[in-house]
N, C-alpha and C positions, 0 to 999 in steps of 0.2 A: 737544688739542681733537679730538674724533672727528667725522668727516664722515659717519658713518652716520645722522646726524640727518636727518629728513625736511625738505626745504626747504619743503614745503607748510606745515609748522607755523610757518615764519618769515614767513607772509604778513602779519601786522600790520606796517604800515610803520615803526613805532617800537618795537614790543614784542618784536621778534626771535622767540625760541622761547618765548613766554610761555605759561603754563598757561592753558587755556581758562577764561574767567570763568564764574560760575554761570549756569545756563540762564536765558534771558530771552526774551520774545516777539520774533519776528524783527524787527518794526518798531522795538521799543525797542533791540535790539542794534545795528541799523543806525544809529539816532540817536546812540547812545553812541560808535560808531566815528567818525561824522561830527564829533562834538564833539572827540574826541581829535585827529583829523587837523587840525581847525581851529585848535586850540591850538598844535600843532606849527608849522603854517604861520605863525601870528601871531608866534610867538617867532622864527622864522627871519627874517621881514620886519623885526621890531624890531631884531634883531641886526645885520642888514646895514645898516639905516639908521643905527643908532647907531655902528657901526664906520666908516661913511663920514663922519659928522659928526666923530668923534674924529680920523680921519686928516686931514681937511680943516683942522682947527684945530691939527694937530700936537700933540695931547695924548697923549704917549707913556706917561703914568702909568697909563692904562687901555687896553691893547691890545685888539684886536678879540676875540681868544680869551678874554681875561679878562672882557670885557663879556658874551660869550655864556655863559660859566660863571656869572656873576652873575645873568643873566636866568633861567637854569635854576634856580639856587638860590632866587631870589625867588619864581618861579612855583611851584616845588615846595614851598616853605615855606608859601605861601598855600593850596595844595591840601591840604597835610598837616593844617593847623589848621581847614580848612573841612569841610563835610559832603559833599565830593566823592564820587561813587559809586565803589565798588570796581571796577566794570567799566571806568570811564574811566581809573582809575589803571593798569590793566594795559597800556594803550597807551604808557605812559611808562617801564615797567620796563627797566632797562639789562641786557641779556643779552649775555654775552661772545660767544656764537656769532653773533648778529646783527652785532656789531661786527667780528669777525674776517672774516666771510663777505661782508658787504655794504658796510660803511662804510670799512674799511681799504684794500681793493684800489685804488679810484680815487685815494686820497691818495698811496699809495706809487708807483703807476704814473706819476702826474703828476710826482712828485719825480724819478724817473729820466728821464722823457721831457723835462722842462724843464731838466735838469741841464746846466750848462756843462762839457763833458768835459775841457777842458784843465787847469784847476786841480784838478779831481777826480783825474785820473789822475797828474798831477804830484805830488800828495800822497797817492796811493793807499797807499803803504807806511805812512805815518803814520796814515791813516784806519783801515787794518786793525789796526794796533798798538793804537790807542785803542779800537776797537770790540770786538776779540776779547780781547787780553791785558788791556786796561784794564777792560773789563766784568767779566772773570773776577776780577781783583784787587778791584774794588769790591764784587762780590758776596760774595767770601770774607771780606774785611775787615769788611763790614757784618754778615754772619752771625755771625762769630766775636765781634765786639764785643757784639752783642745777646745772644749766648749767655753771654759772660762777665758782662755786666750782670745777667743773670738769676741767675747763680751767686753774685754778690756782693750780691744783694737790692736792686739799684738799680732794677730794673724787673721786670715780669711774666716769670716763667721759662718758656721754651719748650725742647723738645728740640732738639739740635744740627741735625738734618736740617731741622726746620721753620724754624729760624733761617736756615739756608742758603737755603731756599725763599723766605723773606721778603727776604733779601739779593739773590737773583736777580731777583725781580719788581720790587723798588724801584730796581734799577740801570738799568731801561729809561728813557731820557730822551726827552723830547718837544720837538722843535725848533720847533714851529709859532709860538709866541709870540715866541721870541727871534729867529728868522730873519726874521719880518715886520718887527721893529724894525731888524735889520741892513740889510734892503733899504731901508727908509725913510731911514735916516741915512747909508748908504753906508759899509760897513766893508771891510776888505781882503778880496779874493776868496779868498786862501789861508785866512784865518780862517773865512770863510763856508763854504768847501769842507770844512774840518775839522769844524766844528760840524754841518753837514748830514750828511756822510758817516758820522761817528761815531754820530749819533743814529739814523740809519736802520738801519745794520748792527748796532748794539748791541741793537736790538729783537729781532733774530733770535737773538743770543747769549743774551739774557735769557730768551727763550722756551725755548730749548734747555736752558739750565741749570735753569730752573724745572721743565720736564717731566722732566729727568733726575733731579733731586733728589726729585721726587714719586714717580718709579719706584723710586728707592732707598728711600724711606720705606716704600712698600708692600711691598717685598721684604725690608726690614730687613737690608741687607747693604752698608752704606756703604763699608766698607773694601775690599770686593772689587770695587766698581764705580767706583773713582776713575779708573782708566785707561780703563775703558769709557765713562765720562762724556766724557773728552777725545776719544776715538775717535768716539763718537756725534756730538759736535758737529762735528768735522771732516767726518764723513760727511754730516751734514745740510747744512753750509754748502756744501761742494763739490758735492754732489748738487743742491742748490737752485740754485746758480749755473749749473751745467751745464744743468739743465732750462730755466731762464729764457733762457740764451743760445741753446739749441737751438730753442726756440719762436720766438725772435726771428729766427734765421736762416731757419727754415722759412717764416715770414711774408714775409721779404724775397724769397726765391726765388719764392713764390707770386705776389706782386704784380709781380715782374719779368717772369715768363713767362706769366701768365694773361691779359694784355692787357685789364685792367679799366679802364685810364685813358682811357676814351672817354665821351662825354656821357651815353649812355643806360645806362651801367653804374656811374655814380658812386655811386648809392645802395647797390648791392651792394658796391662797394669800401669805402665807409665802414662798412657793417655788419660786414664781415669784419675790418676793422682794429680795430673796437671789441671784437670777440669774442676776439681773440687774447690780450690781457692777462688776461682772466678765465680763459681756457683754461689759461694758464701758472700762474696762482695756484691754481686748483682741481686741476691736475695734480700740483703739488708737495704740496699738502695731502693729496690722495688717496694719494700715495706715502709719507706720513709725513715729508715734508720741510718746509722753511719756505717758505710762500707769499710772505712778505714779501721775502725775498732773491730768489726766483724772479721775481716781477713787477717788482722794481726793475731787475734786469739785462735783463729783457724790454723795459722801457721805454727803457733806454739803447741796446740793440741796435736796436730798432725805430726810434728817432729817428735813429740814425746810418746805418742801411742801408735799412729799409723805407720810411721817410718820403719819401725822395727818389724812390721808385718810384711814388708816388701822383701823381694829377693835381693841378693847382694848386688847383682848387676843393675837392678832398678834403683837401688839406693844410690849407687854411684851416679847414675844418669840424672835423677831428679835433683840431686845436690848440685851437680854441674850446670844443669839446665836453668834452674832458678837463679843461681849466681850469675850466669851469663845474661839472662833476661834482665835482672835487676841492674847490672852494670851498664847495659845498653840504655835502659830507660833513664837511669840517673844522669848519664852523660848527655843524652838527647834532650832531657828536660832543660838543662842549663844552656845548651846551644839554642834550643827552641825559644827559650825565654830571652836570651841575649839578642837574638835576631829580631824578635818581635818588639823589644824595647826600642831598638834602633829604627824600626819601621813605623811604629805607632805615632799618632799625633798626640803631643803632650801640651799641657797648659803650664808654662813656666812663669806666668804673670804673678803668681803668689809665692814668691821665694820665701817670704816670712813664714808661711804655713809649713813649708818643708823644713826650714831651720828649727822652728820651735817644736815641730812634731818629733824630730830626732831627739831633742833634749827631753821631751815628755816621755818617749818610750824608754829611754835610758833610766829615767827616774822611776817609771812604772815597773820596769824589770827589776830594779833594786828593791822596791817595796814588795814585789812578788816573792823574790828569792829569800830575802833575809827574814821576812815575817813568817813565811812557811817553814824555813829552816828552824826558826825559834820554836814553832809549834811541834815540829818533828823531834827536836832535841828534848823537849819536855817529856816525851814519851819513851825516851831511850836512856839506858844507863850511860854512864860517862864514857866508857870505852867504845861505845857505838854511836856517839853523837857525830854529826856532820861538822868537821872542822871548818874554821873560818876560811882557810885557803881553798877548800872545796866549794864553799859558798861563793867565793869570789870567782872561781872558775866557772861555776854554773851561771852566775850573772853575766859573765863575759861571753859565754857561749851562745847567748840568745840571738843569733843572727836570723834574718828573715830570708825566705827563699820562694820556691815555686808556689806553695800553698797560699801565702799572702798575695802573691802576684795574681793567681787565678781568681781569688775572691775579689780583689780590687778590680779585675777586669769585669766581673759580674756587676760590681757597683756602677760601672759606666752605663750599663743597660737599665739598671733599676732606679738610679737617682737622676735628678735634673742634670742637664748636660754640664753646666758649670761646676756643680758639686761633684759629680762622678769623675769628671776629668781631673779636677784638683786632687781628689783622693787617689786616683790611679797614678798621676804623675808623682805624688809624694811617696806612694808605695814603691814605685819604680826606683826613685832616688835612694830610698832606704835599703831596698834589696841590693842594689849595685854597691852601695857604700859598705853595707855589713858583710856581703860575700867577699868583696875585695879586701877591705881593711881588716875586719875581724878574722876572716879566713886566713889572710896573709900573716897576721900577727899572733895566731894561736900558738905556734911553737914557742915564740918569745914569751908569751904569757905563761905557758906551762912551766918554762924554765924559771921565770921570775917568781912564780908562786911556789916553786920547788915541789911540784907534783909529778915530775917526769920520773917514771920508774918507781913511783911511790907505792910500795906494797903495804897493804893493810895487814897487820899481823893476825887479824881475825879471819883471814881468807882460809887458812887451813881448817878452821872450825866449820867451814861450809860442809865438810864431809860428814859432820855429825847431823843427826836428824835428817838424813838424806838430802842435805843441802839447804834446809830451811832453818836458819839460826834464830831462835827466839831470844828476846832480850832477857838478861838476868836481872832480877829485882833485888838491888842491894839495899842495905840499911840506909835510911834517910832519903831514899828516892821518892817516898810517898808524901813528902812534906809539901809538894807543890799544889795540893788540893785535889778537888774532884776532877777537874779537867785533865790533870796529869794521869790520874788513875784510869779514866775512860780511854785516853789515848793509848795507855799501856795494854788495856784489854783488847784493843783493836789488833795489836801485834801478836797476841797469843794465838790468833786463828791460824797462823802458819804452821804451828806444831800439829794441830788437829788435822789440817789438810794433808800434811805429810803422811800421817798414819792412814788416813782414808785412801790416799793415792797408792801407798805401798801395799796395803792389805786387800783393797777391793778394786780400785779403778784399773791399776796396771794388770792384775791377773784377768780381769774381765775383758779389757779392750785389746790386749796383746796376746801373742802366742807364747810368751815366755812364762814359765812356771817357777823357775829357780830364782830365789830372792837375790842371790849373789849376781846372777846374770842381769837381773832387773836393775840392781844398783849400778852395775857397770854401764848398762845401757843409758841410764839416766845421767850419769855423771861423766862417762868416758869422753865423749867428744868435746863438751864444754871445757873439761879439765885440760885436754890436750890443747885446745885453743888458747887457754890461759897461759900454758907453758910457752907456746910460740909467741904469744902476746908480749911476755916479758923478755923472751929471747931477743925480740927486735930492739 
């Protein structure tokens, strides 16, 4: 995604970088814009009201995200068969630039900002394994199976590089629907952390793989770029994480020493706090890195260090503001996507490609989850291994959403017309099926796997070591060979980071000097959130 695009061209609130409609009289054009915005607001209101009614009656077969998608589909279908003016339709066109630049940042930042750090970092090794290695496995398996399916005439034939591009974009999972059900029913916090962390980080992996394969296709040198692809991803991930952490640390120092926590400067304090996440996202994108990873780690760092340097009123405001912004963006994304699905031209002539692609991504998701879980369990003692029922829940929760849809829309512009349209139509069908079917059956799945309200007895031990629980090395656990020991060494780093954070980072970047207060600040809100989590 190039950022050389003029942001002024993104001024339509829901049309992103839409092409200007045919010239119309100024008064008429303003009226059309007003009608478009009115329809968007009406759909948002209907979505929030319907979502509240569904939650209040505990009707989990139609989650809020699925309801928003259906609203967009219905309204888009009605607009498509009616004589709606072309100028009005341009306000609803889904443009990937608008999605990446304006809708995605608040969602990802709120995810990192509200994240409970203890289960996330206690499972960080597993999350990275699923997000990086697992997404790579799923992308390659899907791409190879689709290519072989074309060779055996089971489905529409695409070149290998384009099959790998499709495998990369369709491997991006969307956690919104599943995690909302997890919160409502109360699942294990380790499972919640795995699903959340993997789905957020694998977006960056999927984007990196997609862009790399697109570059390989344009240069037609796939064999020479395999190792460059791996190097490019590592460079992108490490660079994005570093930029996000760096911006978070800079914000912490600014709010610590600028003396903004006084009554007459709280407005300035809140404005600066709101700007830093967008600065982090745009900085990473401008450097050719991943804004998703950058703003995620910015949110985590700002919550841990910067947030405690704010005044009490500012803390309440920024927490409510980003929660509000994220809720609006998430709901609008699904409405926006549903409307565009109904309005876009699709290529339904290759039904076999859609059918077999669904089977192949299910198989690839299983290979991804169960192979990575096996590697993770090799590095953990028996009492911390990922149980089979959690692996099944992780496999089931891999629904596709707005990220896959946006990348598929990019492929329409980058690939030949027939190939791009086929990939886009297939992705559209997969998104609708997974959001509606998987989202609607998540509650039943959790109950069938017996993970509803499933408290891990080791959660209490998160309080030890300031929330980072290292594995214990019991007798006989080293019999797995050198790979097992290397994986165990990777998990030891959490203990050293805890000591570094408690003794050096927190005193340097925050105004707190008392260790007890620091511990409370670190664990208080996530712990309270866990209590409410299980009370539900």
